[in-house]
C-alpha positions as CSV (number, residue, x, y, z in Angstrom):
1,X,82.5,-225.8,-138.0
2,X,83.1,-228.0,-135.1
3,X,80.4,-228.9,-133.2
4,X,81.9,-232.1,-131.1
5,X,81.9,-231.9,-127.5
6,X,84.7,-230.5,-125.0
7,X,83.9,-231.9,-122.1
8,X,86.8,-229.5,-120.9
9,X,85.4,-226.7,-122.0
10,X,81.7,-227.7,-121.5
11,X,83.4,-228.2,-117.2
12,X,85.1,-224.8,-117.1
13,X,81.9,-223.1,-118.6
14,X,79.8,-224.6,-116.1
15,X,82.0,-223.7,-112.7
16,X,82.2,-219.9,-114.3
17,X,78.8,-220.0,-114.4
18,X,79.2,-219.5,-109.7
19,X,80.5,-215.7,-111.3
20,X,77.5,-214.2,-112.6
21,X,75.8,-211.7,-111.1
22,X,72.9,-212.9,-108.7
23,X,73.8,-216.9,-109.1
24,X,72.5,-218.6,-105.9
25,X,72.5,-222.9,-105.1
26,X,69.3,-221.8,-103.0
27,X,65.7,-222.8,-103.7
28,X,64.2,-219.5,-101.2
29,X,65.8,-215.7,-100.8
30,X,65.9,-215.2,-96.6
31,X,67.1,-212.7,-94.1
32,X,69.9,-215.2,-93.6
33,X,71.2,-216.6,-96.3
34,X,70.5,-216.8,-100.7
35,X,71.8,-213.5,-101.3
36,X,75.2,-212.7,-100.1
37,X,77.5,-210.6,-101.7
38,X,78.3,-213.4,-104.7
39,X,81.4,-214.3,-106.3
40,X,80.6,-212.3,-109.0
41,X,82.1,-209.5,-106.9
42,X,84.8,-211.6,-105.3
43,X,86.2,-212.2,-108.6
44,X,85.9,-208.5,-109.7
45,X,88.1,-207.3,-106.5
46,X,90.1,-210.1,-107.5
47,X,90.3,-209.0,-110.8
48,X,91.0,-205.7,-110.1
49,X,94.4,-206.8,-107.9
50,X,95.5,-208.2,-110.8
51,X,94.9,-212.0,-109.7
52,X,93.0,-214.8,-110.8
53,X,90.3,-217.6,-109.2
54,X,90.6,-220.9,-110.1
55,X,87.8,-223.4,-109.2
56,X,88.6,-227.5,-108.4
57,X,84.8,-229.3,-107.8
58,X,84.7,-232.9,-107.1
59,X,80.6,-234.4,-107.3
60,X,80.0,-235.0,-103.6
61,X,83.5,-234.2,-102.1
62,X,83.2,-230.3,-102.3
63,X,85.0,-227.7,-103.9
64,X,88.5,-225.5,-103.6
65,X,88.9,-221.9,-104.5
66,X,92.4,-221.0,-105.2
67,X,93.5,-217.6,-105.4
68,X,95.9,-216.5,-107.1
69,X,97.5,-212.4,-105.9
70,X,100.6,-211.0,-107.9
71,X,104.1,-211.1,-105.8
72,X,103.7,-206.9,-105.8
73,X,101.1,-207.5,-103.2
74,X,103.9,-208.4,-100.7
75,X,104.7,-204.3,-100.3
76,X,101.7,-203.4,-98.9
77,X,100.6,-203.2,-95.8
78,X,98.0,-205.8,-95.6
79,X,95.6,-207.3,-93.2
80,X,97.0,-210.6,-91.9
81,X,93.7,-213.4,-91.8
82,X,93.9,-217.3,-90.4
83,X,90.8,-219.2,-91.4
84,X,90.8,-222.9,-92.1
85,X,93.9,-223.5,-90.9
86,X,95.6,-220.9,-93.6
87,X,96.6,-218.0,-93.6
88,X,95.9,-214.8,-95.6
89,X,96.7,-211.2,-96.6
90,X,94.2,-208.7,-97.4
91,X,95.4,-205.4,-98.7
92,X,94.5,-202.8,-96.3
93,X,93.2,-200.4,-99.2
94,X,90.6,-203.3,-99.7
95,X,89.4,-203.3,-96.1
96,X,86.3,-201.6,-95.5
97,X,85.3,-202.7,-91.9
98,X,86.8,-205.2,-89.5
99,X,84.0,-206.7,-87.2
100,X,84.6,-210.0,-84.3
């Protein structure tokens, strides 16, 4: 039985905690922050679309979440959103409400 350390596997397991239901980095929950939709819901919905989420995180620099969706989504109706200088397409079947 191998009990050796595997830094890459350990890092992935730590980053996967972000997708645990109820996970938060807040010390206290307020009306304004601390318990949003949750990354578990995001991951579940991306998985329903046969997609993947990758995380790249650097201590002190931040994190990048990359969502990869299958090309077959290119033939469905979508809501086009621009945020942070990037353009995103969200399947209309996944849109419940749009607020300004």
